[in-house]
N, C-alpha and C positions, 0 to 999 in steps of 0.2 A: 319587081316592078308592080305598080298597082292593078288590081283586078278591075278592068274596064268593062262594062256592058253598055251596048248601043240602046238607047231608050226611045229612040226615033231617028229620023233622018238628020245627020250633022249633029247630033247630042249625043254624048256619052255620059255615064255616071259611075262612080267608083263602086264597086260592090263592098259593103261592110259587114262584120258580123257581130251579132249580140252575144253575151255572155253565155245564153243557154245553148247557143249553137257550138260552143267549143267544149272539148272534153280534155282532160288530163290524162296523158298516157304513162303508166308506170314504168319505170326503168327495171333493170335486173337487181336492183338492190332495194331491200326493205330494212328497217330499222325499228327499235321500240319507240312508242311515242314519248317514252320518258326521256329520251335522248335527244328530243326535239326543242329547239328555242323558238318561241314566237316573239322574241323582244324586237323592238323598232326604237330607232332613236332619231330625232331630228334636232339639229343644232346641239345644244347642252342637255336637252330633255330626253329623258329616256322612258320607254314605256313596255311593259310585259306583254301586252298585246298590241297589233297594229290597228287599232280603233280610234276614231274621231266620231263623235255624235254630229249628226245633221243638226244645224242650230234652228230648231224649231221648238216652239212652245208647247206642241204636243208631247214631246219627248224630254226637253231638257228644263229643268228648274235649278237654281242653285243647289239645293240639295241634291238632285239627281247627279249634276256635274261633280259634286264631292264624291258620291258613291261610285260613279264611273271611274274617277281618279284613283280612288282606294282599290278598285279592282283591276287597276293595271293600264287603262285606256285614258283618253282625253276627251272630257267633256266640253263642248263649245256652247256658250251662252249666245243667244240672239241679243245684240245690244240694241236692237231696233224693235224689239218684241214686246210682249205684254209686261215682263219684269222691267222694262225701261219706261214703260207709260202709266201703269196702275199700282197703287200701294196694296190694294186688296185683290191679288191675282186670282186667289181661290174662288172668290166671288165671282170674278169674270168668267173663268172657266166652267163654272156652274151653270151660268147663263148658255155657254154653248152646249152643255150637255141637255138642258132644258128645252133648248131650240131643236136638237136633233130629235127629241122624242116626237115632234109633230111631224118628222120626215118630210120637212120643207128645206131642202138643200140649197134653194136660192136665198132663203131666210138666212141660212147658216152663213153663207158668203157676205150678205149685207150686214151681219152682226160683226164678223172678222173686221170687215172695212170699217165698220163705225169704231170698234175698239181700237184699231190702229190709226185711227184719225185723232186720237187724243195726244197732245204734244209728248215728246221725249223729255223725260225730267233727269237731267244728270245726277241728282241725289239718289234716285232710285237705281240708276245704273251703278253708281259708287256702292251703293248698299249690296247690291246683289253679287258685285265682283268680290267685295270685301268678304262676304259670307263664304266663297268659294276659297278665297285664299287663307281664311281661318282654318278650313278642313284641312290644311297643309297639303294639298294636290297642287299640280300645275294649273294655272288659270288662262283659260283661253276665251276669246269673244269674237263674235262675227259682227262686220260692219258692211254695209253695201259700198261699192264704188262712189255713189252719189253723196253718201253721208260721212265717208271714211275721215275727211278732214276735219269735220266739225266735232265728230264724237270721239276719235281717237285720243286725243288730250285728256278726256275725262276717263277714259279707260286706263291709260298708262298711269295716270296719277292714282288710280285706285288699286293698281297692282297687277294689270293683265301681262302675261309673260309671253304669250303667243297671239299675234292678231290674224284673224282670217277675214280677208276682203273676197266676199263672195257675192256673185250674181249669177243669173241664168247664162250669161255670156259674159267674160271679162277679156278685155284686150289690153294690150301695152298702150294702144293710140285710141283714144275716143275723141271725134269730132262733135262740137256742140255750139250752138248760136247764143245759147242762154247760159251766161256765167263762165266761170274758168273751168275747163275740163280737169280731172284728176290726172296729174302726170305721176304714173305709179313709180316710175323709177326714181325721180327726186323724193317722192313721198317716202319710199322704202329706205332710201340712203339717209335720210333724217331721223329713222328710228333705231333704237337700241335693242328692238326685240325682233324675233324672226317673224316674217309674214308668210302666210300662205294664201295664195291667190287663185282664182278661178270662177267659173268653170271655163275649161278649154275643150276643144274637140277635134283638134287636128294638130299635126306635127308643128306647121307654122306658127299657131297662136302659142302652143307650150313654149316654143324656143323663145318667142318674143317675151313672154312672161319671165321666163328663166333669166333673160337677159335685162330684167327690170331690177334684179337682185333677191327675187322671192326665194326662200328657203324651200317651198314647196308650191306645187300646182295642182289644183282639184280639176279633176277630168269628168266632165258630165256636168249635169245639173240637178242631180237628186231625182232623177226619174223613177217612178215608182206607181203603185196601184192607184196612188192619189193623185198624181200630177197629170196636167192636162197640156202642158207646153206644145206636144206634138199637134194636137187638135187645133189649139188656138193661135199658134204661131207657124205652125207647119215645120218647126225646127226639131230635128231629132238626132240622135247620136248613137251608131251601134257601138256599144261600150268595149267589146273585145277589141275590136279595131281601133278605137280612140286611145285605149290604154297602151297598146301596142306602139302606136304612133308616138304617144307621149314619152314612152320609154326609150323611143329611137332619138327623141330629141334631147333627152337627159344624157344618153351616151355620147351625142355629139356635142352637146354643150360641155360635157366633163372634159372632152378632147380639147375644144376650143379655149377653154379656161385653165387648161393644166390641172385640173383635178378638183374643180368645185361640183360638188354633187347636189343635186335638186332633186326633192322627194315628189314622187307622182302618188297622187291619192285618189283612189276610184270612188266616185259619187254618183251612183246610178245603176238601175236595174239589179240591185243585190237584195234579193227576196229571201234566200235560203243559204245555209252554211256553205253548199257547193259553190255558190257565187263569189262567197269570200275567197275560197280556194282559187276559183278560176281568175279572179281579179289579181290575185298575187302572181300566179302563173303566167299571165299576160304581160306582168312587169310592174305591178302596182307595189308601193312600199307598204301601204296602209289602205284602209277603206273607210269612208265615211257612211254611217248608217242611220237612217231614220226610222221607216217603216218597221223593219225588224225589231226595234226596241221599243216600240210603241206598245208591245204586248206585256212589257214589264208592269208590275203592278206599282212601282214608284213613278211611273211617267205620269206627268200632269194631266194627260189627255185622258186618262182612265181608259184605255182601249181604242181612243179615237186618234186619227192621225191626219196631219195636214202640213203642208210646208209654209214658208213665209209668203210665197207668192199668191196664197189663198186669200190674202188681205189687200192686194194690189188694188189701188183705188179705181182704176178705170179698165184694166185687163187682167182680172185674175186668172190664175193659171194652176190651180189645185183645188181638190175637192176636200170636203171634211167627209172621212169615211171611218166606219167601226172596222178594226182589224182584229179585235179580241173580244171574249165576253168573259163573264166570271168563271167559266170552266177552263179557258186557254190562257189566262193571266198567270203568269209565275213571277217570281222575285228576279231581280237582276242578275244575281250571281248565277242562279240555275240557267236563266236565258243565255249566258255568256259561257258557263263552264258545266253545266249539266249537274246531276245526271238527267238524262231525258228518256221517256217513254214515247216520245214522238218520232216516227220514221221518216219524216218528210224534211228534216232538216231545219225546223223552226226553232228548236232548241238546243242548246250546248253547241252555239255557234264557233266558238274558238276551240273548243274541244275537238270538233269535227275538223277544223283546219289542222290542228296538230297531227291527228290521225291521217288526214291526207297527205302531210308531209311525210310521215313515217312510211306510209304505204309506198310512197314513191322513192324512198332513200335518202330524203333531204333533211339536213340537220338544222338549218336556219332559212330565214325568208330570202335572202339574198341568192343562196343555193337554190331554192324553190322556183327562182325566176327563171332558171334555165331548164325547168322540166319541159318534156315534150308535150306537143299539143297536137289535137286532131280536130277536124271540123266535120260536124254530122252532114251526112249526103242529103 
């Protein structure tokens, strides 16, 4: 039963738990970390680590997507970002860095709004996608629900193999006075590639998206040190509870369909390696990382982080913030696999996941989803 608390006369609210409020409980068995597999597979695509990159220009360029793929994860390009709008992205990003030097954060937001006001160029999208495909890795790109029907044909023609339909909140049913709303079920049915859709925040919405035919659902909206959705819209999601709810929807949908498995991908509140382990322990199949990857020396933001919501033309919901400097930036391989001299879980993100699984006696991700959990008092 949901844990309900009374917040006033006649009004109750459900108590939810953030990732940092949940702890993993070791079992009686341990094993060598060499005997642990972090492999993850969605549809026909297999990955060595359960990682998708958050589709932000601060983290993912075509080159970074290739490197992430070679390291065993999935790089997700933002098909509505700077690489889709500007031919000389390095020069554009240099303007962001220069503006940050003035410490005028309002000016930074205005600059991103200006840069994203440029029209999307299908030729630039095609060029970026083909660059990733030429790297020999799985190609994934993100579109918003509002522009999915318009942009997806260009992505498919360029070679996209996994499509991510992502927004702050994505539902199977969108009511609109202006234009024809996206029918996610028919949209997915017409595609020959797996679709990951989200974010979702509860059991019901997760179940609705699963019934559209999505291969995976994103839980959360990438909440991090940079996002301000809770401040701007008053909308938030306690990620531990949301992941558990989505995992319950996955289980019920598996029974409903007689065996169709939909992947749950956690996108939010993941700041350190322990949060990755907690996400999997709560039932996620994989995680989508943004801010933790912005400290990689390959990241286009050069130590800065923001999400796509920072450029919203009327209601921006992300700051541009520095998350690393010259002393703390490391190469992507070290960031993911170590070795690390950092004691706080900022480096060797997936080496730490492997160690957490070994310490609790589980050999693969599906087993680790059964680990015991406790809640901090």
